[in-house]
C-alpha positions as CSV (number, residue, x, y, z in Angstrom):
1,M,-29.5,138.9,-14.9
2,K,-32.0,141.3,-14.8
3,K,-30.5,143.2,-17.4
4,T,-30.7,140.4,-19.6
5,I,-34.3,139.7,-18.7
6,L,-35.3,143.3,-19.5
7,L,-33.3,143.7,-22.7
8,L,-35.0,140.5,-24.0
9,L,-38.5,141.9,-22.9
10,I,-37.8,144.9,-24.6
11,C,-36.7,142.9,-27.8
12,F,-40.0,141.0,-27.4
13,L,-42.1,144.1,-27.2
14,V,-40.3,145.6,-30.4
15,S,-40.7,142.6,-32.3
16,C,-44.7,142.3,-31.4
17,K,-45.0,146.0,-32.4
18,K,-43.6,145.6,-35.9
19,K,-46.0,142.5,-36.3
20,E,-48.7,144.7,-35.4
21,N,-47.8,147.6,-37.6
22,K,-47.4,145.3,-40.8
23,T,-50.5,145.8,-43.2
24,P,-50.9,143.2,-45.7
25,E,-49.7,144.1,-49.2
26,I,-52.3,145.5,-51.5
27,D,-52.9,143.7,-54.7
28,K,-53.5,146.7,-57.2
29,E,-53.9,144.7,-60.3
30,L,-56.6,142.6,-58.9
31,L,-58.2,145.8,-57.4
32,E,-58.4,146.9,-60.9
33,L,-60.0,144.0,-62.4
34,A,-62.6,143.7,-59.6
35,S,-63.2,147.8,-60.3
36,L,-63.5,147.4,-64.3
37,M,-65.9,144.5,-64.0
38,Q,-68.2,146.3,-61.6
39,G,-71.1,148.6,-63.0
40,S,-74.1,148.1,-65.3
41,F,-73.9,147.3,-69.0
42,N,-75.9,146.4,-72.0
43,S,-75.4,145.2,-75.7
44,E,-77.9,147.8,-77.2
45,K,-75.6,149.2,-79.9
46,Q,-74.3,145.9,-81.1
47,S,-78.3,144.5,-81.2
48,L,-79.0,147.7,-83.3
49,A,-75.9,147.2,-85.6
50,D,-76.7,143.5,-85.9
51,S,-79.7,141.8,-85.5
52,T,-78.7,138.4,-84.9
53,Y,-77.8,140.0,-81.3
54,F,-80.2,140.6,-78.6
55,N,-80.2,143.6,-76.2
56,I,-79.0,141.9,-73.0
57,S,-78.6,144.2,-69.9
58,L,-75.8,142.8,-67.5
59,H,-75.2,144.2,-63.8
60,M,-72.2,143.5,-61.8
61,Y,-71.9,144.6,-58.2
62,P,-69.6,143.9,-55.2
63,I,-70.9,142.2,-52.3
64,W,-69.3,140.9,-48.9
65,E,-66.6,143.7,-49.6
66,D,-65.0,142.8,-46.2
67,K,-64.6,139.0,-47.2
68,G,-62.6,139.4,-50.4
69,H,-63.9,140.3,-54.2
70,F,-67.1,139.3,-54.8
71,L,-69.4,140.2,-57.4
72,Y,-73.3,139.3,-57.9
73,V,-74.0,138.9,-61.7
74,E,-77.5,139.3,-63.1
75,Q,-78.2,138.9,-67.0
76,A,-81.4,139.7,-68.5
77,M,-83.3,140.3,-71.7
78,F,-82.9,144.3,-71.4
79,S,-86.9,144.3,-72.0
80,Q,-87.7,141.8,-69.3
81,Q,-85.4,142.9,-66.5
82,D,-87.5,141.6,-63.6
83,K,-86.7,138.0,-65.3
84,P,-83.4,137.2,-65.3
85,Y,-82.1,134.3,-67.5
86,R,-78.6,134.3,-65.3
87,Q,-77.7,135.1,-61.8
88,R,-74.3,134.3,-60.6
89,I,-71.8,135.1,-58.1
90,Y,-68.1,135.6,-59.0
91,E,-65.2,135.3,-56.4
92,L,-62.1,137.2,-58.2
93,K,-58.7,135.8,-56.6
94,R,-54.8,136.1,-57.8
95,L,-53.9,132.6,-59.3
96,D,-50.3,133.1,-59.7
97,E,-47.9,136.0,-60.7
98,T,-49.4,136.8,-64.0
99,S,-53.0,135.4,-63.9
100,F,-56.2,135.7,-61.9
101,I,-59.3,133.3,-61.7
102,S,-62.8,134.0,-61.6
103,S,-64.8,131.5,-59.7
104,I,-68.3,130.9,-60.6
105,Y,-71.1,130.3,-58.1
106,T,-74.8,129.6,-58.3
107,L,-77.4,130.7,-55.7
108,P,-80.1,129.1,-53.7
109,N,-83.5,130.6,-54.7
110,D,-82.7,132.3,-57.4
111,S,-86.0,134.6,-57.7
112,L,-85.1,136.0,-54.1
113,W,-81.9,137.8,-55.7
114,V,-83.6,139.4,-58.6
115,G,-82.7,143.0,-58.8
116,K,-80.8,142.7,-55.6
117,W,-77.8,144.4,-57.6
118,K,-79.6,147.5,-56.5
119,S,-79.1,146.6,-52.8
120,P,-75.8,144.7,-52.4
121,E,-76.1,145.0,-48.7
122,D,-79.2,142.7,-48.8
123,F,-76.5,139.6,-49.8
124,D,-75.3,140.2,-46.0
125,S,-77.9,137.5,-45.3
126,L,-76.6,135.0,-47.5
127,K,-73.9,132.5,-46.3
128,F,-70.9,131.6,-48.6
129,E,-71.8,128.0,-47.3
130,D,-74.9,128.4,-49.2
131,L,-73.5,128.7,-52.9
132,S,-72.6,125.8,-55.3
133,L,-69.5,126.2,-57.2
134,R,-69.7,125.4,-60.9
135,N,-66.9,123.2,-61.2
136,G,-64.3,123.7,-64.2
137,C,-66.3,126.6,-65.1
138,D,-64.1,129.2,-63.6
139,V,-62.2,132.0,-66.0
140,I,-58.6,132.3,-66.1
141,L,-57.7,136.0,-66.8
142,V,-54.6,137.9,-67.6
143,K,-53.4,141.6,-67.8
144,S,-52.9,142.4,-71.2
145,G,-52.4,146.2,-70.9
146,E,-53.5,149.1,-68.7
147,N,-57.3,148.7,-68.2
148,H,-57.2,145.5,-70.1
149,F,-57.7,142.1,-69.0
150,K,-58.5,138.6,-71.0
151,G,-59.3,135.3,-70.2
152,R,-61.5,131.9,-71.1
153,T,-62.3,128.9,-69.3
154,R,-60.1,125.8,-69.4
155,E,-60.9,123.8,-72.4
156,Y,-63.8,121.0,-72.2
157,S,-64.0,121.6,-68.4
158,C,-67.0,123.3,-67.9
159,E,-70.0,121.0,-68.2
160,S,-73.4,122.1,-69.6
161,T,-76.3,120.1,-70.6
162,L,-78.1,123.1,-72.1
163,R,-79.8,122.1,-75.7
164,G,-78.0,119.2,-76.0
165,A,-74.6,120.4,-75.0
166,S,-71.8,118.4,-73.5
167,Y,-69.4,121.4,-72.4
168,A,-69.5,124.9,-72.6
169,T,-66.9,127.7,-73.0
170,S,-66.7,131.2,-72.0
171,E,-64.3,134.1,-73.6
172,V,-64.0,137.2,-72.0
173,V,-62.0,140.8,-72.6
174,I,-62.5,143.5,-70.0
175,T,-61.8,147.1,-70.6
176,A,-62.5,150.5,-68.9
177,D,-66.0,150.9,-71.1
178,K,-67.0,147.6,-72.2
179,I,-67.2,144.0,-71.5
180,I,-67.0,141.4,-74.5
181,S,-68.2,138.0,-73.3
182,W,-68.6,135.0,-75.9
183,D,-70.3,132.1,-74.3
184,R,-71.0,129.0,-76.3
185,G,-72.0,125.4,-75.9
186,F,-71.0,122.5,-77.7
187,D,-72.0,118.6,-78.1
188,P,-69.6,115.9,-77.5
189,E,-68.6,115.9,-81.4
190,G,-67.5,119.3,-80.9
191,H,-70.2,121.1,-82.6
192,Q,-71.6,124.2,-81.4
193,V,-75.3,124.2,-80.4
194,W,-75.8,127.5,-78.5
195,G,-74.3,130.9,-78.2
196,A,-73.6,133.5,-80.4
197,E,-71.8,132.3,-83.7
198,L,-69.8,135.2,-85.1
199,G,-68.3,136.7,-81.8
200,G,-69.0,138.0,-78.4
201,Y,-71.9,140.1,-76.9
202,I,-70.5,143.5,-76.5
203,F,-71.7,145.1,-73.2
204,D,-71.3,148.8,-73.3
205,R,-71.0,150.6,-69.7
206,Q,-73.7,152.5,-68.5
207,S,-72.9,153.1,-65.0
208,N,-70.8,152.5,-62.0
209,N,-73.2,152.3,-59.6
210,P,-76.4,150.8,-58.8
């Protein structure tokens, strides 16, 4: 009887040790995507080649690194970086075996976070519960090669009232040296009412660090 109890105890301890030593599997493709999206970019080259495009700055840096894959995103005219026209938080997750999802959130009191991409640790004072999800505006991404992802929003799912729009679409290509982003707004009849007409903005990488 004692031997049986002792054997059971040993088996229990060995089993527990195995569970304790088991580490979660690292999603290398998700890490690759998050790394490619991180950095500072601008569209200066494109604006010099085509005057219909502005020189826009784009900063994306990780926050809350112990909670998952979150990026603070800030866009502004390059000459007015103290007055960004878009501030968001992106949450990156694997959606299924072949695709990923970038969920889009707005922040409370945007003005408090201007330029905070330079000090991502400041977001430790912000709670996830304080963010507002932009329902239907998530971007679905797939890996199409080494250091190469592409994706877009679902059709008609992202509501927008900007400049008479009914819905908005986003298409994105992500590589090691650039991000191409094409955001457009459409009225109920499907006519484009805002956004670049010829193609996406080409944001060339400037730096990987704040």
